[in-house]
C-alpha positions as CSV (number, residue, x, y, z in Angstrom):
1,X,-301.6,62.8,-53.3
2,X,-301.0,62.0,-49.8
3,X,-303.9,59.7,-49.7
4,X,-302.4,57.7,-52.8
5,X,-299.0,57.5,-51.1
6,X,-300.7,56.4,-47.9
7,X,-302.7,53.8,-49.5
8,X,-299.5,52.3,-51.4
9,X,-297.9,52.1,-47.8
10,X,-300.7,50.5,-46.1
11,X,-301.3,48.1,-49.0
12,X,-297.6,47.0,-48.6
13,X,-296.7,48.2,-52.0
14,X,-294.3,50.7,-50.3
15,X,-292.2,48.6,-47.6
16,X,-290.7,50.1,-44.3
17,X,-287.7,52.2,-44.8
18,X,-288.4,52.7,-48.5
19,X,-287.4,56.3,-49.6
20,X,-290.0,58.5,-50.9
21,X,-288.6,60.5,-53.9
22,X,-287.5,64.1,-53.0
23,X,-290.6,66.7,-52.8
24,X,-289.5,68.3,-56.1
25,X,-289.7,65.0,-57.7
26,X,-292.9,64.1,-56.2
27,X,-294.3,67.5,-57.5
28,X,-293.4,66.5,-61.0
29,X,-294.5,62.9,-60.7
30,X,-298.0,64.0,-59.5
31,X,-298.1,67.1,-61.6
32,X,-298.6,69.5,-58.6
33,X,-296.8,72.5,-57.1
34,X,-293.7,72.2,-54.8
35,X,-296.0,73.5,-52.1
36,X,-298.6,70.9,-52.6
37,X,-295.8,68.2,-52.5
38,X,-294.5,69.6,-49.3
39,X,-298.0,69.7,-47.6
40,X,-298.6,66.1,-48.8
41,X,-295.4,65.1,-47.1
42,X,-296.1,67.0,-44.1
43,X,-299.5,65.3,-43.9
44,X,-298.0,61.8,-44.1
45,X,-295.7,62.6,-41.3
46,X,-298.5,63.8,-39.2
47,X,-300.4,60.5,-39.9
48,X,-296.9,58.8,-38.8
49,X,-296.9,56.7,-42.1
50,X,-293.4,58.3,-43.2
51,X,-290.7,59.9,-41.2
52,X,-287.9,62.5,-42.4
53,X,-284.2,62.6,-41.6
54,X,-282.6,65.8,-42.3
55,X,-280.2,65.4,-45.4
56,X,-281.3,61.9,-45.9
57,X,-284.9,62.0,-47.1
58,X,-288.2,60.8,-46.3
59,X,-288.9,57.2,-45.7
60,X,-291.8,54.8,-44.8
61,X,-292.0,54.1,-41.4
62,X,-291.5,50.7,-39.7
63,X,-295.1,50.5,-38.5
64,X,-297.6,53.3,-39.1
65,X,-299.2,52.6,-35.8
66,X,-295.8,53.0,-33.9
67,X,-295.8,56.6,-32.7
68,X,-291.9,56.1,-31.8
69,X,-291.0,55.2,-35.3
70,X,-289.4,52.1,-34.3
71,X,-286.3,51.8,-36.4
72,X,-285.0,48.7,-34.8
73,X,-281.5,47.7,-34.9
74,X,-279.5,50.3,-36.8
75,X,-276.0,50.6,-38.6
76,X,-274.7,54.1,-38.6
77,X,-272.8,53.2,-41.9
78,X,-276.2,52.9,-43.5
79,X,-277.4,56.3,-42.4
80,X,-279.2,55.1,-39.4
81,X,-281.2,52.5,-41.1
82,X,-281.6,48.8,-40.2
83,X,-278.9,47.1,-42.2
84,X,-280.1,46.1,-45.7
85,X,-283.4,48.0,-45.0
86,X,-283.1,51.1,-46.9
87,X,-284.2,51.4,-50.5
88,X,-285.5,53.8,-52.9
89,X,-289.0,53.3,-54.9
90,X,-290.1,55.8,-57.5
91,X,-293.8,56.5,-57.2
92,X,-295.8,55.6,-60.4
93,X,-298.7,58.0,-60.8
94,X,-302.1,56.5,-61.3
95,X,-304.6,59.0,-62.8
96,X,-307.7,59.3,-60.9
97,X,-310.8,61.0,-61.7
98,X,-310.2,63.6,-58.9
99,X,-306.7,64.1,-59.4
């Protein structure tokens, strides 16, 4: 699950600041337990391809290689996101043989 999401990020399919679905929703979409979805989100954070803002959600980083999660100019009215950058993208599950 984490690898699939990371591939979508690295391919540009999921753009910077795109919100991932909530972990419960991810679990449903991927047909896994909530614990597995949480672990996948944790792995993505460790790999610095997503970041989580408390009470806001989990978002694709501006640059996966940026250890400071460079958010650029932000607008506090937009929840700390660069103006007009935050968006939500549902993740379509692509069945794989090892799923």
